[in-house]
C-alpha positions in Angstrom: 11.9 -7.1 -9.4 8.6 -7.7 -11.0 5.5 -9.7 -10.0 3.0 -11.0 -12.5 -0.6 -11.9 -11.9 -3.3 -13.0 -14.3 -4.2 -9.4 -15.3 -1.4 -7.2 -13.8 2.3 -6.5 -13.8 3.6 -5.1 -10.6 6.9 -3.3 -11.2 9.0 -0.7 -9.4 7.6 2.8 -9.6 9.2 5.2 -12.0 9.2 9.0 -12.5 7.1 8.3 -15.6 4.3 7.3 -13.3 4.1 10.9 -11.9 1.3 12.3 -14.1 -1.0 9.4 -13.4 -0.3 9.3 -9.7 -0.7 13.1 -9.4 -4.1 12.8 -11.1 -5.1 10.0 -8.7 -4.0 11.8 -5.5 -5.7 15.1 -6.5 -9.1 13.3 -6.4 -10.9 13.8 -3.1 -12.7 10.4 -3.3 -9.6 8.5 -4.1 -7.8 10.1 -1.2 -10.6 9.9 1.3 -9.0 7.0 3.2 -5.4 7.5 2.4 -3.2 9.0 5.1 -4.9 12.0 6.6 -7.7 11.9 4.0 -6.8 14.9 2.0 -5.8 15.5 -1.6 -2.2 16.1 -2.7 -0.7 18.7 -5.0 1.4 17.7 -8.0 4.5 18.8 -6.0 3.5 16.6 -3.1 2.9 13.7 -5.5 6.3 14.2 -7.0 8.0 14.3 -3.5 6.1 11.2 -2.4 6.9 9.3 -5.6 10.6 10.2 -5.2 10.6 8.9 -1.6 8.9 5.7 -2.6 11.5 5.2 -5.5 14.4 5.9 -3.2 13.0 3.6 -0.4 12.5 0.8 -2.9 16.1 1.2 -4.3 17.5 1.1 -0.7 15.6 -2.0 0.5 14.7 -3.9 -2.7 11.0 -3.7 -1.9 8.3 -1.2 -1.2 5.5 0.2 -3.4 5.1 -1.1 -6.9 3.4 0.3 -9.9 0.3 -1.6 -11.1 0.1 -2.0 -14.9 -2.8 -3.7 -16.6 -1.4 -6.3 -19.0 -4.1 -6.1 -21.7 -3.5 -2.4 -22.5 -0.5 -1.2 -20.4 -2.7 1.2 -18.4 -1.2 2.4 -15.1 -3.7 1.7 -12.4 -2.0 2.8 -9.2 0.4 1.4 -6.7 0.5 -1.5 -4.3 3.3 -2.9 -2.1 4.9 -2.7 1.3 5.1 0.2 3.7 7.1 0.1 6.9 5.6 1.8 10.0 7.3 2.6 13.3 5.0 1.2 15.9 6.1 3.7 18.5 5.0 6.8 16.5 2.9 5.2 13.7 4.8 7.1 11.1 6.3 5.6 7.9 10.0 4.8 8.3 12.9 3.4 6.4 14.5 2.1 9.6 14.2 -1.7 10.0 14.2 -2.9 13.5 12.0 -5.0 15.8 9.6 -2.1 16.5 8.2 -1.9 12.9 5.1 -3.2 11.2 5.0 -4.0 7.5 1.8 -3.0 5.8 0.3 -4.1 2.5 -0.9 -0.8 1.2 -2.3 0.3 -2.1 -3.9 3.2 -4.0 -5.8 2.8 -7.3 -7.3 5.6 -9.4 -11.0 5.7 -8.9 -11.8 4.7 -12.5 -10.1 1.4 -11.7 -12.2 0.5 -8.6 -14.6 -2.4 -8.6 -12.6 -4.7 -10.8 -10.8 -6.7 -8.2 -7.4 -5.2 -9.1 -6.6 -4.1 -5.5 -7.3 -7.7 -4.2 -5.3 -9.3 -7.1 -2.3 -7.0 -6.5 -2.5 -7.2 -2.7 -2.6 -11.1 -2.8 0.4 -11.1 -5.0 2.3 -8.8 -2.7 1.3 -10.8 0.4 2.5 -14.0 -1.2 5.7 -12.5 -2.4 6.4 -10.9 1.1 5.8 -14.2 2.9 7.6 -16.5 0.5 10.5 -14.3 -0.8 11.1 -11.9 2.0 10.4 -14.4 4.7 8.1 -12.0 6.6 5.9 -13.7 9.2 3.4 -10.8 9.7 1.7 -8.3 7.6 -0.8 -5.6 8.5 -3.3 -3.2 6.9 -4.4 0.1 8.5 -7.9 0.8 7.5 -10.5 3.5 8.3 -13.5 1.8 9.9 -15.9 2.9 7.2 -13.6 1.9 4.3 -15.7 -1.2 3.4 -13.8 -1.9 0.2 -10.4 -2.1 1.9 -11.8 -4.1 4.8 -12.9 -6.7 2.2 -9.4 -6.7 0.6 -7.9 -7.3 4.1 -10.2 -10.2 4.8 -9.4 -11.8 1.4 -5.7 -11.6 2.4 -6.6 -13.6 5.5 -6.3 -10.6 7.9 -8.4 -10.1 11.0 -9.0 -6.9 13.1 -6.5 -6.8 15.9 -6.4 -3.3 17.4 -7.4 0.4 16.9 -4.7 3.0 16.6 -4.3 6.6 15.6 -2.5 7.7 12.4 -2.5 11.2 11.0 -5.1 12.3 13.6 -7.6 9.5 12.7 -8.6 6.3 14.4 -8.0 3.3 12.1 -8.3 -0.5 12.6 -5.2 -2.5 12.4 -5.8 -5.7 10.5 -3.2 -8.4 10.7 -2.0 -11.7 9.3 0.5 -13.4 11.6 1.4 -13.1 15.3 1.9 -9.7 16.9 5.6 -9.3 17.7 6.8 -8.8 21.3 7.8 -5.2 22.1 
């Protein structure tokens, strides 16, 4: 499975991506709005990458590695995350009480070039057309202006406020909210 955009190749994550991802997640500014907002150790990065790879293999979709076409640089990850609406934790269980998020993380040196928007648009279009999803969300810290702009470019609008990892975030959505 691979998605091509004008400047990017989105492909399944691999263990070879660990060094770059570990460097990205050790940066406090990169991690400021990711999860609980803290940095990760190389071991935590390895564990997270392993879970993402396993989850992708089990479902056939998930987070993808972002590679810049012109030089092969690994920029980060973008793809789909499945959240349990009852607990607002990431899950591998697919049932009617889940939400599918377009989520991404780029190394700080790659910010400001439109890569997050380009990748997220490609993932959105793929999820709607190929997976037949009718709803996508983004969970965004209220002061994360860059991610709010990406969500807006995806056609998402603020719908609700929820708590994840002890922080209030805004749930942006594209598509109708499912019945509980």
